[in-house]
matplotlib code that plots the C-alpha trace (Angstrom):
import matplotlib.pyplot as plt

x = [60.2, 58.8, 57.9, 55.2, 54.8, 51.5, 53.9, 54.9, 57.6, 59.1, 62.7, 65.2, 66.7, 69.4, 71.3, 71.3, 69.2, 70.7, 70.3, 70.1, 69.6, 69.3, 72.1, 71.7, 74.0, 72.1, 68.9, 67.2, 64.3, 62.8, 62.8, 59.4, 59.8, 58.8, 61.6, 64.1, 63.6, 63.1, 66.6, 68.2, 66.2, 67.8, 71.1, 71.1, 69.6, 72.4, 75.1, 73.5, 72.9, 76.6, 76.7, 74.4, 72.1, 69.0, 67.3, 63.5, 61.0, 59.5, 57.5, 57.7, 57.7, 61.2, 64.5, 64.4, 60.5, 61.1, 63.7, 61.9, 58.3, 60.6, 62.0, 58.4, 57.7, 60.7, 60.4, 56.8, 57.8, 60.4, 58.8, 62.2, 61.4, 64.7, 65.6, 67.3, 69.8, 73.2, 75.9, 78.0, 74.9, 75.2, 73.1, 74.6, 71.9, 69.2, 69.7, 67.0, 69.1, 70.2, 67.2, 68.7, 68.2, 68.5, 70.4, 72.7, 73.8, 77.3]
y = [37.6, 34.6, 31.3, 29.1, 25.5, 26.6, 28.9, 27.0, 27.9, 27.0, 25.8, 24.9, 21.6, 20.5, 16.9, 13.6, 10.4, 7.4, 3.9, 3.5, 7.4, 10.7, 12.9, 16.3, 19.1, 22.5, 23.7, 27.4, 29.4, 30.0, 34.0, 35.1, 37.0, 34.8, 36.1, 35.6, 32.1, 31.2, 32.6, 30.4, 27.2, 27.3, 28.2, 25.5, 23.1, 23.5, 23.2, 20.1, 18.4, 18.8, 16.8, 14.6, 16.1, 17.7, 20.3, 20.6, 22.6, 21.4, 23.0, 22.9, 25.2, 24.7, 23.1, 20.0, 19.6, 19.4, 17.4, 14.9, 14.9, 14.9, 11.8, 10.3, 10.3, 8.6, 6.1, 5.3, 5.6, 3.1, 0.9, 1.0, 2.6, 2.9, 5.6, 8.6, 11.3, 9.5, 9.4, 12.4, 14.9, 18.6, 18.7, 22.5, 24.2, 22.1, 23.8, 26.2, 29.3, 27.6, 29.2, 31.5, 33.1, 31.5, 34.5, 33.6, 37.3, 37.9]
z = [76.0, 77.8, 75.2, 75.9, 75.0, 73.0, 70.4, 67.7, 65.3, 61.3, 62.2, 59.1, 59.6, 58.5, 58.4, 56.6, 57.0, 57.3, 57.9, 61.4, 62.2, 61.7, 61.4, 62.8, 61.4, 62.4, 63.4, 63.5, 63.5, 60.2, 58.1, 59.0, 55.9, 53.2, 50.4, 52.8, 53.9, 50.0, 49.9, 53.0, 51.6, 48.7, 49.5, 52.3, 49.4, 47.5, 50.3, 51.7, 48.1, 47.5, 51.0, 50.6, 53.4, 52.9, 53.9, 56.0, 57.9, 60.8, 63.6, 67.4, 70.2, 70.7, 68.3, 70.2, 70.3, 66.8, 66.3, 68.6, 66.4, 63.2, 64.5, 65.9, 61.7, 60.4, 63.5, 62.2, 58.7, 58.8, 60.9, 63.0, 66.6, 67.9, 64.6, 66.6, 66.1, 65.6, 68.1, 66.2, 65.4, 66.4, 69.4, 70.9, 68.5, 69.7, 73.4, 74.9, 73.4, 70.1, 68.4, 66.4, 63.3, 60.5, 58.9, 56.1, 55.2, 54.3]

ax = plt.figure().add_subplot(projection="3d")
ax.plot(x, y, z, "-o")
ax.set_aspect("equal")
plt.show()
């Protein structure tokens, strides 16, 4: 399947905002089924809150583009132009083939 830059996808991103950057734990395409999406987000919210993290739904053509847009917003909101992913972020999920469905079935 050919993914064009014009195709915008919603991603579920899990991580933690820190003073000097954002620690990315994982990012994956959000389920298109709204009921399934709600269940996945609720489960992730509980897990992330237990670890003092957060769940965000962001848009982009690729996981990398979505995270870059998210970070740009955080830079603007914080006024810190150096705000970026922390060195210990999970960047393997940003690879082109890292966009796997967010299916958390047992």
